[in-house]
N, C-alpha and C positions, 0 to 999 in steps of 0.2 A: 498530495501534489504540491501544496504550498511549501512544505518543508523541503521537498525535493528541489523546487525552484530556487529557494534560498541557498541551499547547499551547492546547487549547480553553479550559481553565480560566484560564490566564494571559491569554489574549486578552480574555475577558469581564471578568476582574478589573481590567484596565487601562482598560476603557471608562468614561469619566467619568460617564455617566448611569445606571450600574448599581451596585447594591449586591449583592454576590455572597457567598453562603455555600457552602462546599464540604464534601463528605464523600467522601474518596478511599480506594480500595482500594490499599494499598501492597504487598500480597503478590504471590505468583506467580499465574499464570492458573489453576493447578490448585485454588487455594483460593477462586476466585471464587464457586462455588455456596454455600460456607459464609458468605462475606461477604454475599451477597445476602440471607441470612436474618438474620444477626447485626446488620446495619445497620438493620433495620426500626424498632426502638424509637427510635433516635437520629434517623433520617430523619423518622419520624412526628412527633416532638416539634419538631424544628427547622423543619418545614414549616408550622407554624401561622401564622407572620407573613409568609410570602412570597407572591408573586403567581403565580409559575410555578415548577414543579419540573422540572428537566431530568434525565433518566436517560441516562447515557452508554452503557448496554448494556441490551438487552431482557431480560437475565437478571434485572434489577432490577424486573421488571414487577409482582411481588407487592407490593413497597413502594409503587410508583406507584399501583397499584389501590387499596390501603388508604387512601392519602393523598387520592386523588380521591373515593373513596366516603364517607369520614368528614369530611374537611376541605373537600371540594368545591373543591379547588385544580386549576388547569390543569396538565396534565402534557404535557411534550414529551419525545420519545425519539429519539436518534440511532441509526440502524440501519446496520450495516456490512456485513452479508451473512452471514458464517458464524454470527453470533449469532442468526439465525433459520432457517438451513438445517441446523444441526447435527442429524444423523439419529439422534437418541435419542427413542424413543417417549414416554417420560415428559416429556422437555423440550418436545416438540412439543405435548403435551396442556397442559402448564403455560402455554405461550405462548398457546394458543387460549383458555385460561381468563382470563388476566390482561392480555394485550397489546392486546386489540382495542378498548378503550373510551377511549383517551387522546385528547387534543385535537390534538396535532401530532406528525407523524412526519417525520423528516428522513433519508431514505435517501441514501447518499453517491454513488449513481450510478443511472442508469436501470435497469441490470440488477438492482440491489438493490430498487428500487421494484417491479419485476416479481415478485420473490420475495415481496414483502410482500402482493401482491394476494390470494393464497389465504386470508389471515387475515381478510379482509373488515373491515378496521379502520374505525372510525366517524369518526375525526378527519381533519383535513387532512393530506395527504401531499405533501411538496415535496422534490424532489431538490436538494441543495446539495453540490457537489463539495468535497472537502477542499482546503484551500490548501497552498501550499508552506511548510513550516515551517523547513527548514534550507537555506541557500544555500551549497553547497560550492564554488562557482565561485572559482577563484584562478588567473588567467593567469600568475602568477609561477612556478608549478610547471612544471618542464620534464620532458621524456621521460626524461632521465637518472635522475630520481628514481623513475620506474617501474622502471627496471632495478635500481636499488639495492633497491627494495622486493621485487622478485622474488628478488633475491639472498638476502634474509633467509629465503626459503622454500627455499633451496638449489636453485633452478631453474637457476642458472648452473652448478651442478655436475652435477645429474642430467640436464640437457638444455641444453647451451650454445646451440643455435640459438634457444631461446626468447627469449634476450636480444637477438637480432639480428632477430627477426621484425618485418617492416614493418607488420603489421596485428594489432591486438588487439581482440577482442570481449569485452564484460563483461556479466555478469548478477549482481545482488546479491539477497539475501533468503534466506528459509528454503528448505531443500532438501526440497521436498515434490512430490508427483506433478503437481499442477496447474501448477506453474511451468514444466514442459516441458523441464527440463534433459536428462532421459533421451532424450526424442524428438529434441532438437536435436543431442545428441552422436551418436546412432545414425544419424540420417537427413540432417542438414545438414552437419555437420563433414566427413564423408567426401567431400562434393561440392565443398568449398571447397579452394583451393590450399593446399599444404603449409606456406606461410609464414603462414597465418592461425592465430592462437592464441585459445583461448577461456578466459577467466578467470572463475571462479565464486567469489564471496565470500559466505559464509554457512554455517550448519550446519543440520542437520535429520535426520529419520528416514531420508531417502533416500540419505544419504551413502555408506554401504557399498555399496549397489547401484549407485550411480554410479561408484564406484571400480572395481567389477567390470566395468561396461560399458565404461569407458575402456580397460581391459586387453583386453577382448574385441575391441574395434575397433582395437586397436594405436594408440591416440591418446595414450599417456602423454607424448609429447613436445609435444603440441599442446593438450591440455585440462588445466587446472590448478585443482584445488580448493584454495582459499586458507583455507577455514575462516572462523571469526569474525575480522573485521578491526576495528581501532580506527577512530575518526573521522578521525584523521590519515591513516591508510592509505587509507581510503575517499576522502578528499579527493584524494589522489594519483591513485588509480584513475580517478575521475571526470574529472580534468583532463589525463590523459595517454593514455588508450586511444583507439581510433579510432571505436568505435561501441558503443552499448548495445543489447542484444537482450533481449526479454521474450517468449520463445517458449511462452507458456502453452498448455495443452491443456484441453479441457472435461473436467471430472470431476464426476460427479453429487454434489450436496450439499457441494461444496467450491468455493465461489465466491471469485473474486478481486474483492473489492468495488469497488476503484478502481484502485490502482496508484501510490502516492506515489513509488515509486522511479523510475518513468519520467519524472515531471515533475522530479524531482531531477536526473536525467541530462540532460534537455532544457535545464534551467536552467544546466547546465555547457557548453552549446554542443555537446553530443554529438548526432550523428545517432542517432535512436532508431527501432528496428524492433520493433514489438509485434504480438502476435497479436490479432486482432479478436475477442476473446472476453470474456465476463463484463463487468466494469466498466471494462476498459481503454479502450474507445472513448470514454469520458467524459474520460479523461486525455490521450489522444493524438488530436489533430485533424490529419488528413492535409493536407499542404501547409503546415501551421503549425508544429508542433513534433515531427513524426515521421511515420512510415509505419505503416499498419495492414495486416497481412498475414493471409491465411487460416490458421487453425491446422491442423496436420497436413498441410501442403502443402510438402514439401521443395523442389520445383521453384520455387515462387513465392519462397521464402526465398532460394534460391541466386541467382535472377535479380535480386532486390532488393539483395542484398549485393555482388554482383560489381562494379558501378560504384564503390561505396565502397572496396572492396578495391584496385581499380586506382588510385584517386586519392582518398585520405582527405582530407576537408575538414571543418572545424568548421562549426557551424550557429548563427551569432549571432542570426539571426531567430527561431530556436526559443527561445533564451533570452529574447528580448524579448517574444515572445508569452506564454510561460509566466509570466514575472514580472508581466505585465499582467493575466492572466486568473485566476491561482490565488493570490489574496491574502487575508490575514486580514480586511482592511477590507471587501472585497467579501463575504466569507463572513458576517461579522457583520451587515452591512447587509441581506443577504438573509434571514438568520435573524430579525433583529428586525422586519423589514418584515412577516414572516409573523405575528408576534405583536403587530402594531401596535394591535390593539384592546385590548391589556392594558396598563394604566398602570404605569409604573415597575417593569418586571420585575426580579425577583431570580432568582438561580439556586441550585438545590440548597439 
């Protein structure tokens, strides 16, 4: 969400017809509640001369409510999912007090739009999927660079067969329950041939439990937690593995709003296998840029992955579709079309 917010501001600032003023939170997520209060005086003052105020997070609803109530400005808010489903009673009361009366709501997927319905918002709600911000595709990167990368993690010492494995599956992102790492390791990896290896890039609160799970299932030689990786390392992974898997599982009040990582993978010509849960079906269109599979169904996942494992193939059509459908130009056009009745919109 942080990267999307940064790229959102840049895209709007570069639009020739817009004059954009921004107020950004540059601290950690943990300080966001404090920022949402401290920003009110500045936001209130700067909003006097603008046409539309955009809130990048529903947590800023109090500021938006004050600006709309006193200055009568139009308020738009982007909704990502967790920013309205967070299961804190005080936060939910806060949203029901201040989120409901804005002019425009932009949920990032149909699943997020469904989560918005209980709030009975008064303004127009329109789903606009986030665009691809970073294109990691680089056909000059070769498989040998993957072996070299894995060597940095001592995988060639701890598990020599990992470097010779003909099939690598990749997942990136935070290690949290909803991402489905634990389920995939426990239920799918044991069903796949021994030469299939699962690379997991990212950190998070589930890391220690995943390591225990890997040991329990005797998968130390096949499942590799890489931790936080650099952009250069991520580029190597995206361009050398055989497939990308996003095995999310449903978790109450912990929504996958969209799934930027799956369109990043598809843009790198990777076959993408994603659970059909939460906002992921907005990112992966079957037959276009990947496959959607039922969550918590190991047999279906095994059946889908077996042909790829037998004959790994890149997916250039997936890249073409992704680059055509998830663009900042289309996002801006859809966003501004919704505000077409507002003249010369400014932001923040």
